Backbone bond lengths (Angstrom), bond angles and torsions (degrees), N, CA, C in turn:
res aa  C-N    CA-C-N  psi(-1)  N-CA   C-N-CA  omega(-1)  CA-C   N-CA-C  phi
1 M - - - 1.441 - - 1.546 110.55 -
2 T 1.307 116.71 -45.32 1.470 120.86 179.66 1.515 111.14 -59.12
3 D 1.333 116.14 -44.65 1.465 120.13 -179.50 1.529 111.13 -63.03
4 Q 1.327 117.54 -38.87 1.461 120.61 179.43 1.523 110.72 -65.73
5 I 1.322 117.00 -40.80 1.468 121.06 178.38 1.512 110.18 -64.63
6 I 1.304 116.46 -44.07 1.476 120.30 178.79 1.527 110.46 -61.61
7 R 1.333 117.41 -47.82 1.462 120.60 -178.60 1.532 112.40 -62.22
8 S 1.316 116.78 -46.99 1.463 119.15 -176.81 1.533 111.04 -68.85
9 S 1.321 117.40 -36.78 1.474 119.21 -179.93 1.527 110.71 -71.11
10 R 1.300 118.71 -38.04 1.471 121.19 177.08 1.524 110.98 -68.17
11 S 1.301 116.34 -31.50 1.459 121.58 -179.74 1.532 111.73 -62.37
12 I 1.326 117.35 -28.32 1.468 120.73 179.85 1.526 109.93 -59.03
13 G 1.319 116.42 -58.89 1.456 120.72 -179.70 1.513 113.23 -65.62
14 N 1.325 116.07 -37.19 1.468 120.09 179.71 1.523 111.02 -60.48
15 N 1.329 116.98 -44.20 1.470 120.14 -178.99 1.524 112.06 -70.61
16 L 1.328 117.09 -36.30 1.467 119.37 176.07 1.516 110.39 -62.75
17 A 1.318 116.34 -43.67 1.458 120.66 179.56 1.532 111.50 -65.51
18 E 1.315 116.22 -43.72 1.471 118.90 -179.65 1.516 111.05 -63.74
19 G 1.324 117.55 -42.76 1.455 120.42 178.30 1.519 111.70 -61.50
20 H 1.311 116.76 -42.47 1.465 121.07 178.83 1.524 110.96 -62.65
21 G 1.310 116.06 -37.55 1.452 120.64 -179.12 1.514 114.70 -72.67
22 R 1.304 117.61 -9.74 1.475 120.52 179.71 1.524 113.02 -78.06
23 F 1.326 117.63 -21.58 1.471 122.94 178.97 1.522 112.75 56.80
24 H 1.303 116.78 31.06 1.460 121.91 176.68 1.526 106.57 -140.21
25 Y 1.335 116.19 125.72 1.462 119.59 -173.17 1.523 113.46 -55.30
26 Q 1.334 117.04 -45.29 1.470 118.72 -176.22 1.523 111.65 -65.56
27 D 1.322 117.96 -40.90 1.466 120.54 176.71 1.525 110.41 -63.15
28 N 1.333 116.21 -43.10 1.459 120.34 179.77 1.531 110.25 -60.50
29 I 1.328 117.18 -44.65 1.462 121.31 177.79 1.517 110.16 -59.07
30 R 1.319 116.61 -45.82 1.466 120.54 -178.68 1.527 111.45 -58.49
31 F 1.339 116.77 -44.66 1.465 119.77 -179.59 1.534 111.86 -70.99
32 C 1.327 117.07 -29.09 1.472 119.53 174.79 1.520 110.57 -66.94
33 I 1.299 116.66 -37.38 1.472 120.51 178.01 1.531 109.66 -66.34
34 I 1.321 117.11 -39.07 1.457 120.89 176.34 1.528 109.77 -64.65
35 A 1.334 117.45 -41.71 1.474 121.67 177.64 1.520 110.41 -60.85
36 R 1.324 116.84 -41.31 1.464 121.35 177.82 1.530 110.61 -61.78
37 G 1.306 116.22 -38.98 1.477 120.14 175.90 1.512 111.21 -64.21
38 S 1.325 117.78 -40.98 1.458 121.04 178.06 1.520 111.88 -65.07
39 L 1.321 116.24 -35.18 1.464 120.34 175.81 1.516 110.26 -62.18
40 T 1.317 117.18 -46.59 1.456 121.54 179.34 1.524 111.25 -67.29
41 E 1.315 117.33 -35.91 1.459 121.23 175.77 1.534 110.73 -61.65
42 T 1.323 116.54 -40.80 1.454 120.81 178.51 1.539 109.86 -62.45
43 L 1.327 116.28 -44.31 1.467 119.65 176.99 1.529 110.70 -58.97
44 D 1.318 116.52 -43.61 1.472 120.03 179.64 1.530 111.01 -61.65
45 H 1.326 117.53 -42.39 1.463 119.70 178.52 1.534 110.90 -61.06
46 L 1.320 116.56 -38.45 1.468 119.54 179.74 1.522 111.51 -71.22
47 I 1.323 117.95 -32.43 1.476 120.35 174.77 1.525 109.30 -64.90
48 V 1.316 116.91 -42.58 1.470 120.48 176.27 1.526 110.64 -62.19
49 A 1.354 116.24 -41.40 1.472 120.28 178.10 1.528 110.77 -61.44
50 L 1.320 117.28 -37.89 1.472 121.08 175.82 1.524 110.15 -65.24
51 D 1.319 116.65 -46.40 1.469 121.02 179.39 1.526 111.90 -59.46
52 E 1.312 116.06 -33.61 1.475 120.76 -179.36 1.547 112.09 -86.85
53 G 1.317 117.12 -1.33 1.452 120.82 178.95 1.522 114.60 77.64
54 I 1.334 116.08 18.28 1.468 120.79 -178.47 1.535 110.57 -81.96
55 I 1.317 116.67 -35.29 1.468 121.23 177.20 1.523 109.66 -124.41
56 S 1.323 114.76 163.81 1.466 120.11 178.93 1.518 110.58 -90.70
57 N 1.314 114.62 165.70 1.450 120.33 177.03 1.532 110.57 -64.16
58 D 1.328 117.49 -32.68 1.465 120.91 177.68 1.536 111.11 -61.67
59 I 1.316 116.96 -41.84 1.472 120.47 179.15 1.533 109.88 -65.25
60 L 1.317 116.97 -43.77 1.469 119.97 179.05 1.520 110.10 -64.26
61 S 1.312 117.85 -43.54 1.468 121.21 179.91 1.524 110.92 -61.36
62 S 1.320 116.61 -40.47 1.456 121.05 178.29 1.524 110.64 -63.01
63 F 1.333 115.74 -42.88 1.471 118.86 178.61 1.525 110.82 -66.66
64 Q 1.326 118.08 -37.19 1.459 120.15 -178.54 1.518 111.29 -61.93
65 I 1.324 117.97 -33.73 1.463 121.39 176.04 1.533 108.99 -64.90
66 E 1.330 116.38 -45.82 1.466 120.96 178.03 1.532 110.60 -64.37
67 Y 1.323 116.41 -39.25 1.461 122.53 178.60 1.535 110.45 -57.58
68 E 1.325 116.07 -50.72 1.476 120.75 -178.28 1.519 110.81 -60.80
69 S 1.322 116.80 -42.22 1.467 121.18 179.61 1.538 110.70 -63.93
70 C 1.298 116.43 -47.23 1.470 122.15 -179.45 1.522 110.63 -65.15
71 L 1.321 117.35 -40.34 1.457 121.78 178.87 1.520 110.77 -61.17
72 K 1.324 116.91 -43.50 1.458 121.08 177.41 1.526 111.43 -61.80
73 L 1.325 116.46 -41.78 1.462 120.32 179.23 1.525 111.56 -64.13
74 I 1.318 117.05 -45.85 1.466 120.37 179.79 1.528 110.43 -63.97
75 N 1.329 117.02 -45.53 1.463 120.05 179.63 1.527 111.35 -62.05
76 G 1.335 116.56 -39.98 1.461 119.99 177.04 1.519 111.69 -63.59
77 Y 1.322 116.08 -40.75 1.462 120.64 179.17 1.530 110.56 -65.22
78 I 1.318 116.56 -40.59 1.470 120.67 177.09 1.534 109.66 -60.86
79 Q 1.322 117.53 -44.75 1.463 120.88 179.03 1.530 111.54 -63.13
80 F 1.334 116.40 -40.14 1.459 121.08 176.75 1.539 110.11 -60.92
81 L 1.324 116.37 -46.65 1.470 120.07 -179.54 1.536 111.36 -63.44
82 K 1.327 116.53 -38.68 1.465 120.18 178.44 1.522 110.79 -64.25
83 S 1.333 116.10 -39.60 1.458 118.54 179.18 1.535 111.42 -68.46
84 K 1.321 117.30 -37.09 1.463 120.70 177.46 1.524 110.84 -67.83
85 K 1.320 115.69 -35.92 1.475 120.48 179.71 1.537 110.51 -62.92
86 K 1.340 116.85 -36.01 1.451 120.99 -178.51 1.522 112.65 -73.90
87 E 1.332 117.17 -22.02 1.480 120.59 -178.01 1.503 113.31 -67.25
């Protein structure tokens, strides 16, 4: 479980960086969508960890706040890239 959480959480930043490095709006958008999926995967792993009694509800609640913030940032960045692509 720990390894899965580490992999999925690291994948968020890795995909954002890779998309940015492509220098093409559509590729960047695609990697942002993958990063968003990794963010949600991380949340799912933590929900499972809560169900299994590995983490407390306080830890999950704290992550959910970070999740919502990060999700808004990624979605905003995707919208920005889409608007730049149309220009």
